[in-house]
C-alpha positions in Angstrom: 0.0 0.0 0.0 2.8 2.4 0.8 4.2 2.0 -2.7 0.8 2.9 -4.1 0.9 6.2 -2.2 4.5 6.9 -3.4 3.4 6.1 -7.0 0.3 8.3 -6.7 2.5 11.3 -5.6 4.8 10.9 -8.6 2.0 10.3 -11.0 0.2 13.5 -9.9 3.4 15.5 -10.3 3.9 14.0 -13.8 0.4 14.9 -14.8 0.9 18.5 -13.5 3.9 18.9 -15.9 1.7 17.9 -18.9 -1.6 19.6 -17.9 -1.6 23.3 -17.4 -4.9 23.2 -15.4 -3.7 20.5 -12.9 -3.7 21.8 -9.3 0.0 20.8 -8.8 1.1 22.9 -11.8 1.5 25.9 -9.5 3.1 25.4 -6.1 4.4 27.4 -3.2 8.2 27.3 -2.8 9.5 28.4 0.6 13.1 29.2 1.5 15.0 31.0 4.1 17.9 33.5 3.5 20.9 33.8 5.7 19.1 36.3 8.0 16.5 33.7 8.7 13.8 35.6 6.8 11.3 33.2 5.4 10.3 33.7 1.8 7.5 32.1 -0.2 6.7 32.4 -3.9 4.4 30.7 -6.3 6.3 28.9 -9.1 5.3 26.8 -12.1 6.4 23.1 -12.1 8.1 22.5 -15.4 9.4 18.9 -15.1 9.7 15.9 -12.8 13.0 14.2 -13.6 13.8 10.5 -13.6 15.5 11.0 -10.2 12.2 12.6 -8.8 13.7 16.1 -8.9 11.7 19.1 -9.8 12.6 21.7 -12.4 11.4 25.4 -12.4 12.3 28.4 -14.5 13.0 31.9 -13.2 14.6 35.2 -14.2 18.3 34.9 -13.4 18.3 38.4 -11.8 15.5 37.5 -9.4 16.2 38.0 -5.7 15.3 34.3 -5.2 18.6 33.4 -7.0 20.5 35.3 -4.3 18.4 33.6 -1.6 18.9 30.1 -3.0 22.7 30.8 -3.3 22.8 31.8 0.3 20.7 28.9 1.5 19.7 26.2 -1.0 17.2 24.4 1.4 13.6 24.7 0.2 10.2 23.3 0.9 7.7 23.0 -1.9 3.9 22.7 -1.1 1.4 21.2 -3.5 -2.3 20.8 -2.8 -5.0 19.1 -4.9 -8.4 20.2 -3.6 -10.5 17.6 -5.5 -8.4 14.7 -4.1 -7.7 16.3 -0.8 -4.0 15.5 -1.4 -1.1 17.5 0.0 2.5 16.9 -0.9 5.5 18.6 0.7 8.8 18.0 -1.1 12.0 19.2 0.6 15.5 19.4 -0.7 18.2 21.7 -2.0 18.0 24.0 -5.1 20.7 23.8 -7.7 20.8 26.7 -10.1 21.8 26.2 -13.8 22.8 29.0 -16.0 24.8 27.2 -18.6 24.6 23.4 -19.2 22.9 21.1 -21.6 19.6 20.9 -19.7 19.6 24.7 -19.3 20.0 25.2 -23.0 17.3 22.6 -23.8 14.8 24.3 -21.5 15.8 27.8 -22.6 15.2 26.8 -26.3 11.6 25.8 -25.4 10.7 29.3 -24.3 8.7 31.0 -27.0 5.7 33.3 -27.6 4.4 35.2 -24.6 6.6 33.2 -22.3 9.7 35.1 -23.5 8.3 38.2 -21.7 8.9 36.4 -18.4 12.7 36.7 -18.9 13.4 39.7 -21.1 12.7 42.9 -19.1 15.4 45.5 -19.1 15.0 46.0 -15.4 15.3 43.0 -13.0 12.2 41.6 -11.3 11.1 43.6 -8.3 12.4 47.0 -9.5 10.0 50.0 -9.2 8.0 51.1 -12.2 6.0 54.3 -12.9 3.6 52.5 -15.4 3.0 48.7 -15.2 1.8 48.8 -18.8 5.0 50.3 -20.1 7.7 47.7 -19.5 10.9 48.1 -21.4 12.2 44.8 -22.9 15.3 43.5 -24.5 16.2 40.6 -26.9 18.3 39.1 -24.1 16.8 36.3 -22.0 17.7 36.4 -18.4 16.9 32.8 -17.7 17.9 30.3 -15.0 16.9 26.7 -14.6 16.2 25.6 -11.0 16.4 22.0 -9.9 15.0 20.9 -6.6 17.1 17.9 -5.6 14.4 16.1 -3.7 15.4 14.6 -0.3 11.9 13.9 1.0 8.3 13.7 0.0 5.6 14.0 2.7 2.2 12.6 1.5 -1.1 13.5 3.2 -4.5 12.5 1.9 -7.5 13.8 3.9 -10.2 11.2 3.9 -13.8 11.4 5.1 -13.3 8.5 7.6 -11.2 9.3 10.6 -8.1 7.6 9.2 -6.3 10.0 6.9 -3.3 8.6 5.0 0.1 10.1 5.8 3.5 8.8 4.7 7.1 10.0 4.5 9.4 9.1 1.7 13.1 9.9 2.3 15.8 9.5 -0.2 18.9 7.8 1.3 21.9 7.0 -0.9 19.7 7.3 -4.0 17.0 4.9 -2.7 13.6 5.8 -1.2 12.8 4.7 2.4 9.1 4.7 2.9 7.2 4.8 6.2 3.6 5.6 7.3 3.1 8.5 9.8 0.3 9.3 12.2 -1.9 11.8 10.4 
């Protein structure tokens, strides 16, 4: 049964990568900078790798890059309201700005999506007019990989026995255990 929960978690993440309207497509990524300031932001899940790692895109000038460089530990929260399923993935963020995966993902950015990475000013800078944003032909793109260390699974059920499990990666293998909900 515990393997079924693990497989369900991975399957939902895979579906979210392919279906833009899946509830896991957008997730909350929490981190902490060196001053112990907690930061949360909504990010778009772009890929689940064969190693159960998550890929995200961001502007390479974003303040989150500085925070992830200072402290790469993050927690990612997903919630599926129709299935009452919550996943919390924890691990460390690795930032790619120039490798094969980076170039493959960067080449997939087209159409309106280009505007997420081509502003003249860095994200978070002050503007006088939000409808007059100056753009460049340069793409300020970074590929983020969450190297998953644990997955916490919680399914809220109508009966009193909710399902909760913890999957922890140890030496490349997943240890699986049930938890009290």
